[in-house]
Structure formats: structure tokens, C-alpha cells
PLY file of the C-alpha trace (Angstrom):
ply
format ascii 1.0
element vertex 298
property float x
property float y
property float z
element edge 297
property int vertex1
property int vertex2
end_header
32.94 42.30 -31.12
29.83 43.25 -29.20
27.67 41.79 -32.01
29.58 38.58 -31.91
29.21 38.06 -28.20
25.48 38.95 -28.43
25.07 36.43 -31.25
26.93 33.76 -29.11
24.76 34.46 -26.06
21.66 34.03 -28.21
22.85 30.66 -29.44
23.50 29.52 -25.90
20.14 30.75 -24.65
18.45 29.09 -27.65
20.29 25.82 -26.93
19.43 25.96 -23.18
15.71 26.58 -23.98
15.81 23.55 -26.35
17.03 21.10 -23.65
14.40 18.34 -23.55
12.21 17.81 -20.54
13.09 14.58 -18.85
11.41 13.50 -15.58
13.57 11.97 -12.80
12.76 8.93 -10.67
11.00 9.45 -7.38
13.06 9.11 -4.11
12.28 8.39 -0.43
8.47 8.54 -0.81
6.77 7.20 2.31
3.50 5.36 2.56
2.04 5.12 6.05
-0.80 2.78 6.99
-3.10 2.81 9.94
-5.75 0.15 10.67
-8.96 -0.31 12.56
-11.27 -3.28 12.97
-15.03 -3.19 13.46
-15.87 -6.02 15.85
-19.54 -5.78 14.89
-19.22 -6.07 11.11
-15.86 -7.88 11.01
-14.54 -5.25 8.51
-11.01 -4.04 8.52
-10.21 -0.52 7.38
-6.82 0.33 5.98
-6.06 4.09 5.85
-3.10 5.32 3.92
-1.01 8.51 3.83
1.55 9.29 1.07
4.29 11.76 1.45
6.30 13.22 -1.39
9.50 14.57 0.16
11.10 17.86 -1.07
14.10 15.92 -2.45
11.90 15.10 -5.48
11.12 17.28 -8.40
8.16 15.27 -9.75
4.57 15.40 -8.66
2.73 12.16 -7.81
-0.37 11.27 -9.87
-0.94 7.47 -9.35
-0.34 4.86 -6.77
-1.53 1.32 -6.42
-1.48 -1.66 -3.94
-1.61 -5.33 -4.82
-4.86 -7.05 -3.46
-4.57 -10.32 -5.43
-5.79 -13.52 -3.82
-3.33 -16.47 -4.00
-4.00 -20.08 -4.56
-5.27 -21.87 -1.53
-6.63 -18.75 -0.04
-10.24 -18.59 1.25
-13.04 -16.88 -0.59
-14.12 -13.77 1.39
-17.43 -11.99 1.68
-18.03 -8.74 -0.15
-21.29 -7.57 1.62
-21.15 -4.36 3.60
-18.30 -3.02 1.33
-20.53 -1.24 -1.06
-20.30 2.10 0.76
-16.78 2.55 -0.75
-17.11 5.19 -3.52
-15.10 2.92 -5.89
-16.71 -0.49 -5.20
-18.77 -2.20 -7.78
-21.11 -5.07 -6.72
-20.50 -6.94 -10.01
-17.02 -8.54 -9.78
-17.04 -9.40 -13.48
-16.43 -5.82 -14.09
-12.94 -6.30 -12.75
-12.17 -9.42 -14.57
-11.87 -11.40 -11.29
-12.17 -14.70 -13.21
-8.61 -13.95 -14.59
-7.13 -11.94 -11.67
-8.50 -13.12 -8.43
-8.67 -10.33 -5.91
-9.56 -9.88 -2.20
-13.04 -8.14 -2.19
-12.60 -4.56 -1.08
-14.47 -1.25 -0.85
-12.38 1.78 -1.61
-12.43 5.51 -0.83
-10.35 8.27 -2.32
-8.63 11.40 -0.86
-11.53 13.75 -0.31
-9.25 16.76 0.23
-8.96 17.45 -3.55
-12.16 18.66 -5.13
-12.96 20.81 -8.14
-13.65 24.46 -7.25
-17.38 25.17 -6.47
-18.24 21.49 -6.75
-18.16 18.41 -4.58
-16.57 16.31 -7.32
-13.46 14.48 -6.12
-10.67 14.71 -8.60
-8.60 11.92 -7.19
-10.44 8.76 -8.43
-9.94 5.19 -7.40
-10.85 1.82 -8.71
-9.92 -1.89 -9.18
-7.83 -2.81 -12.21
-7.70 -6.05 -14.11
-4.07 -6.46 -12.81
-5.20 -7.40 -9.26
-4.45 -3.78 -7.96
-6.36 -1.23 -5.94
-5.52 2.06 -7.71
-5.88 5.70 -6.92
-5.05 8.37 -9.52
-5.65 11.99 -10.62
-5.55 13.53 -14.13
-6.01 17.10 -12.74
-2.64 18.84 -12.55
-3.82 21.12 -9.78
-4.56 18.05 -7.58
-1.27 16.24 -8.06
0.94 15.48 -4.95
3.74 17.99 -5.02
7.09 17.63 -3.32
6.88 18.43 0.37
3.20 17.57 0.70
1.09 14.59 1.88
-2.01 13.00 0.62
-4.45 11.54 3.11
-7.73 9.85 2.65
-7.17 6.77 0.42
-8.60 3.82 2.23
-9.59 0.17 1.75
-12.31 -1.79 3.51
-12.20 -5.54 3.52
-12.82 -8.77 5.46
-9.20 -9.64 4.62
-6.67 -9.94 7.37
-3.66 -7.60 7.51
-0.89 -8.82 5.39
2.31 -7.44 3.81
1.57 -5.99 0.38
3.64 -4.51 -2.32
2.64 -1.31 -4.19
3.96 1.25 -6.75
3.80 5.02 -7.06
3.99 6.69 -10.51
5.04 10.38 -10.96
3.38 12.85 -13.30
4.93 12.83 -16.78
4.45 15.56 -19.28
4.38 13.45 -22.41
4.02 16.36 -24.77
7.37 17.72 -23.56
9.40 14.63 -23.94
12.19 14.48 -26.63
11.00 13.84 -30.19
12.15 10.21 -30.18
9.44 9.50 -27.65
6.60 10.68 -29.93
4.44 7.71 -30.93
7.10 5.34 -29.70
5.07 3.34 -27.11
7.81 0.91 -26.18
10.29 3.76 -25.36
7.60 5.65 -23.49
6.76 2.53 -21.41
10.41 1.95 -20.64
10.75 5.58 -19.29
7.57 5.18 -17.28
8.83 1.91 -15.71
12.16 3.60 -14.77
10.30 6.22 -12.80
8.15 3.85 -10.79
8.69 3.98 -7.01
8.15 0.67 -5.20
7.02 0.39 -1.54
5.81 -2.14 1.02
2.79 -1.57 3.23
-0.07 -3.39 5.01
-3.18 -4.34 3.09
-5.85 -7.12 3.05
-5.08 -10.73 2.44
-7.36 -13.74 2.43
-6.56 -16.39 5.14
-5.95 -19.95 4.01
-8.93 -21.88 2.92
-7.91 -24.87 5.02
-7.16 -23.76 8.50
-4.33 -25.20 10.55
-3.43 -23.63 13.91
0.22 -24.53 13.72
0.39 -23.43 10.12
-1.27 -20.16 11.01
1.09 -19.44 13.77
3.97 -20.07 11.42
2.33 -17.35 9.29
2.46 -14.92 12.31
6.07 -15.75 12.98
6.93 -14.98 9.37
5.01 -11.71 9.46
6.91 -10.73 12.68
10.17 -11.57 10.98
9.40 -9.46 7.85
8.06 -6.62 10.00
11.43 -6.47 11.78
13.31 -6.39 8.49
11.15 -3.57 7.25
11.78 -1.49 10.44
8.35 -1.84 11.67
9.57 -3.47 14.87
12.10 -1.08 16.33
14.34 -3.13 18.58
15.77 -6.70 18.69
14.84 -7.11 22.34
11.14 -6.84 21.55
11.67 -9.33 18.74
13.15 -11.80 21.19
10.28 -11.38 23.60
7.64 -11.83 20.97
9.50 -14.84 19.51
9.50 -16.54 22.91
5.68 -16.24 23.20
5.01 -17.40 19.65
7.52 -20.34 19.79
5.97 -21.57 23.09
2.43 -21.21 21.73
3.45 -23.24 18.66
4.88 -26.04 20.80
1.61 -26.21 22.96
-0.55 -26.18 19.74
1.53 -29.03 18.34
1.10 -30.90 21.65
-2.70 -30.15 21.48
-2.43 -28.15 24.76
-5.00 -25.66 23.53
-5.63 -23.90 26.94
-1.92 -23.10 27.41
-1.52 -21.99 23.82
-4.42 -19.61 24.15
-3.02 -18.11 27.39
0.38 -17.62 25.53
-1.40 -15.96 22.57
-3.36 -13.65 24.85
-0.10 -12.59 26.52
1.45 -12.01 23.09
-1.53 -9.74 22.10
-1.20 -7.85 25.46
2.54 -7.22 24.69
1.68 -6.06 21.11
-0.92 -3.66 22.42
1.46 -2.23 25.06
4.05 -1.67 22.46
1.79 0.07 19.93
3.55 3.36 18.69
6.47 2.54 21.05
8.44 -0.40 19.86
5.95 -1.19 17.11
5.00 1.00 14.12
1.36 0.91 13.25
1.88 -1.53 10.42
3.60 -4.10 12.82
0.89 -3.57 15.41
-1.90 -4.33 12.85
-0.01 -7.40 11.44
0.64 -8.98 14.88
-2.52 -8.10 16.76
-5.24 -8.83 14.30
-3.70 -12.11 12.97
-3.14 -13.37 16.63
-6.72 -12.46 17.42
-7.87 -14.30 14.42
-5.92 -17.42 15.44
-7.20 -17.17 18.96
-10.75 -16.99 17.72
-10.34 -20.18 15.78
-8.96 -22.33 18.70
0 1
1 2
2 3
3 4
4 5
5 6
6 7
7 8
8 9
9 10
10 11
11 12
12 13
13 14
14 15
15 16
16 17
17 18
18 19
19 20
20 21
21 22
22 23
23 24
24 25
25 26
26 27
27 28
28 29
29 30
30 31
31 32
32 33
33 34
34 35
35 36
36 37
37 38
38 39
39 40
40 41
41 42
42 43
43 44
44 45
45 46
46 47
47 48
48 49
49 50
50 51
51 52
52 53
53 54
54 55
55 56
56 57
57 58
58 59
59 60
60 61
61 62
62 63
63 64
64 65
65 66
66 67
67 68
68 69
69 70
70 71
71 72
72 73
73 74
74 75
75 76
76 77
77 78
78 79
79 80
80 81
81 82
82 83
83 84
84 85
85 86
86 87
87 88
88 89
89 90
90 91
91 92
92 93
93 94
94 95
95 96
96 97
97 98
98 99
99 100
100 101
101 102
102 103
103 104
104 105
105 106
106 107
107 108
108 109
109 110
110 111
111 112
112 113
113 114
114 115
115 116
116 117
117 118
118 119
119 120
120 121
121 122
122 123
123 124
124 125
125 126
126 127
127 128
128 129
129 130
130 131
131 132
132 133
133 134
134 135
135 136
136 137
137 138
138 139
139 140
140 141
141 142
142 143
143 144
144 145
145 146
146 147
147 148
148 149
149 150
150 151
151 152
152 153
153 154
154 155
155 156
156 157
157 158
158 159
159 160
160 161
161 162
162 163
163 164
164 165
165 166
166 167
167 168
168 169
169 170
170 171
171 172
172 173
173 174
174 175
175 176
176 177
177 178
178 179
179 180
180 181
181 182
182 183
183 184
184 185
185 186
186 187
187 188
188 189
189 190
190 191
191 192
192 193
193 194
194 195
195 196
196 197
197 198
198 199
199 200
200 201
201 202
202 203
203 204
204 205
205 206
206 207
207 208
208 209
209 210
210 211
211 212
212 213
213 214
214 215
215 216
216 217
217 218
218 219
219 220
220 221
221 222
222 223
223 224
224 225
225 226
226 227
227 228
228 229
229 230
230 231
231 232
232 233
233 234
234 235
235 236
236 237
237 238
238 239
239 240
240 241
241 242
242 243
243 244
244 245
245 246
246 247
247 248
248 249
249 250
250 251
251 252
252 253
253 254
254 255
255 256
256 257
257 258
258 259
259 260
260 261
261 262
262 263
263 264
264 265
265 266
266 267
267 268
268 269
269 270
270 271
271 272
272 273
273 274
274 275
275 276
276 277
277 278
278 279
279 280
280 281
281 282
282 283
283 284
284 285
285 286
286 287
287 288
288 289
289 290
290 291
291 292
292 293
293 294
294 295
295 296
296 297
């Protein structure tokens, strides 16, 4: 009887050890953005922090942000961006003829370096798919659950806009079930199912043809989307900001530029007063810098 029980336990243990490794989708990852603007150079800096919450079992090894340039957008400068560690002065290296991008300089998270060296093991670069990408192939540097990754940044002459991005967890391909071996389509399907999508602030090109009324409509749309994303924290503030933007739009349409400028200045003052109160850093950047751009063009 004892021999039978021992044999049964060994079978159960063997079956348990044979259970295939399967990664699970990421949940509740947060990407926070803070911005600054250099009034001398005209360069915006976008700093990002990624947090992998303890609810996840997967490490993060890759994230990217869309920086594509749409039809009708202005061509932006690229000078002064070469100090980014991942920037290349030759845009043909990134196939920009096929995928138009906003010119950027990029920096990676400097906190992860190889022991006894100064080599950063989180790399960054621009891909032919119109994305700014950061990734690491060093398992010791992956972003584990319960930890944050700071340091990724973008420099650009592009105005703050709402951008989409994705985060991809580490996948141990060698430990996947046998049916995944050399089955590229099945592996790609698994990888796609694990991707975590997020929304953040990143550089966009302004319209090539400027219209004051059209641009204030752009700011109104950004404000609306920022509220839906939770970056504007109460409806009362939305109402107050709406009133200033709507009145400024009416004055612009009536060619009353002086009054429109005063209303935009009041709008900017309210945005500044609500920074980190009623406005998350993302909403503050979107509203302040786009309103200042409009004001500078009037």
C-alpha cells in the first residue's frame, strides 16, 4: 500500500513539474509623464516613469510610444536633439520616408548599468513603425512587479499631445509549451495577447497651416480628452476652463485679438494655479504649452 501511495505521489509530482510555463497579461501598469520647456532652445522634454504593480507576475522588458507625424502636420527641426543617447542625425536610418515621425532625441533609464561598467543595459531607439522604444535584454535589469523605472525621456520641438503606447512583458520563449516551438504565428499571437496599452503625453507636430480658431478647437479637444482620462480631476474645473476657451474662440472668430489674448492669458493662469491640484501633470502640460503656443502666434 505504501509503495502504491509513493508511486502515485511521484506521478502527481512529475505531472506538476511538467505543467508548461505560460505568461499572463499585464494589469494596472501606470505610465506617468512630467514635462518641461526650455524657453531659450524651444525644446520640450518629456520624462516618463513606469510602475509595474505587485498584482502582476511578469517583468517588463519593453515599452514604446507612438511619435508618428500625421498628414497636414508641420515639419519640425531636429537640431539640438543630438545629445540624446539614442538619436541619430541621419533620418534615413529610421525609414522616415515610409513612417514619418516627429524628430526626437531620446534618453534611457540610467539606473540600470552592468556591474563595474558604465554601460546602460536598457537601450532605446527609433523603430521603422513610428515608435520611440525602450527595451532591455538583460534579465537582471527587467522591471519586476512592485518596482518603478525612471529615466526614459524624449526631447523634441513637438508640442504636447495625447499619445498611445504599449508595454510588453518578458517572455521566456524556451519554456513555452512544445506547440510554440518554431511556430512564429502562434508565438506572435501570444505576445500580442500580453501587450498592455496605455495613454500618455508625447510630442506632436502642430498643423502646417495655422488657424487660430482651428488651434483653439484643438485645445478644447485636448481638454475634453484629458478629463475623460482622469487628468482633470473635477467637473467644476472643466466648466471654468471651458468658459474661458469658448469665449476666447468667439473673440478670435470676431477678430477681437486683444480680448482673445486676455482670455487665453487668464486660461493659462488658471491652469498654472491648478497644477498638481485639479490637474495632473499630463493635463497641465497639454493645456499650458498649447495655449502658450497659440498665444505666441496671435
